[in-house]
C-alpha positions, 0 to 999 in steps of 0.5 A, spaced: 822 417 370 816 420 367 809 417 367 806 416 360 799 417 360 795 415 354 789 419 351 783 416 346 779 421 342 772 418 340 766 416 346 767 409 347 774 407 344 777 400 347 784 400 350 790 399 346 792 395 352 793 388 353 788 384 356 784 390 355 776 389 358 771 390 351 767 398 354 761 396 358 756 396 354 758 395 347 759 387 346 765 384 344 766 383 336 759 386 335 762 391 330 767 387 326 761 383 324 758 389 320 765 391 317 765 384 315 758 384 312 759 391 309 765 388 306 762 382 303 755 386 300 761 390 296 764 385 294 759 381 290 758 389 286 766 390 284 766 382 282 760 384 277 765 390 274 770 388 275 767 382 269 762 388 266 769 393 265 773 390 259 767 389 255 765 397 256 773 398 256 774 393 249 775 398 243 771 398 236 774 391 233 770 388 225 772 382 222 769 381 214 768 373 213 766 371 205 762 364 204 763 366 196 764 371 190 759 376 193 757 373 199 760 376 205 759 379 211 761 384 217 762 383 223 763 388 229 764 389 236 766 394 242 762 399 239 757 403 243 752 399 246 745 402 242 749 407 238 749 409 230 754 406 226 756 408 219 758 403 215 760 406 208 764 402 201 769 405 198 772 403 191 779 406 190 777 413 193 770 413 191 764 412 196 759 408 192 755 405 199 754 408 205 748 406 210 747 406 218 747 400 223 744 400 229 749 397 235 747 391 238 744 394 247 747 391 254 743 387 257 741 387 265 744 381 270 742 383 276 746 378 283 744 378 289 748 382 296 749 377 303 743 384 304 739 381 301 739 386 295 739 385 288 745 389 284 743 391 278 749 392 271 748 392 265 754 388 261 755 387 252 752 390 248 756 395 242 756 388 237 753 387 229 753 383 223 751 385 216 753 383 209 757 388 205 754 391 198 755 389 191 758 394 187 754 394 180 757 399 177 764 393 176 763 389 169 762 382 170 768 378 175 772 384 174 775 385 180 778 393 185 781 393 190 776 398 196 775 399 203 770 399 208 769 403 213 765 404 220 765 409 225 762 410 231 758 415 230 758 416 239 765 416 239 767 418 232 772 412 232 772 409 225 774 402 223 778 400 216 778 393 214 780 392 206 776 388 201 776 387 194 771 387 190 768 383 184 763 386 178 757 382 178 755 378 173 747 377 171 744 371 170 742 370 163 734 367 164 731 362 159 723 363 157 720 357 155 713 355 150 711 348 151 705 345 146 699 340 147 703 333 145 695 331 142 692 334 136 683 337 137 682 333 130 675 336 131 677 342 127 674 345 121 677 345 115 677 352 117 683 355 121 680 358 128 685 362 129 684 369 130 688 376 132 685 382 133 687 389 134 683 391 139 675 389 137 679 390 131 680 382 127 687 383 124 690 378 117 698 380 117 701 384 120 707 385 126 705 384 133 709 390 137 709 391 145 703 395 148 
């Protein structure tokens, strides 16, 4: 039988034999406590990052809701935070409106790890709310199928939503002329009304707009 000898690399490596004593000059459990503290310190930022990652990885989405005719609103999420969004309105295959929107900025959240140091992350952002345009090229109450397209300028991703446009109707206006209910009986028999064309009095004619 050969006697087996075991060798360890590194200075101060603890023996593997059952009941072995710690190395002289190094308290037992000190390294283990340090490892536990480091693991706890890393657990906090990892947990916050796990909460932030779904929001950052979300794909662009748009929802359109209408409260009435020509009163619709688009709500977008998952776009590049603080990024530019190009909105185009199509009636058929024709663009009748184009505008630029800015997605919301992310919020900064900070937590304190067990070592007493703050760890900060940017969470959320990339949302917008905007009213849909009105197609003034349509006749009153005439409807036409169309599309709203929202393009994330930073990523190039486009989200399209079908819409139905309705031609706006002009609301008629009424002009009201009020006549006093009393009469000034102190007037003389001569008609006091007088019409001037510039500084010259005129007795007849057709008024013209300026």
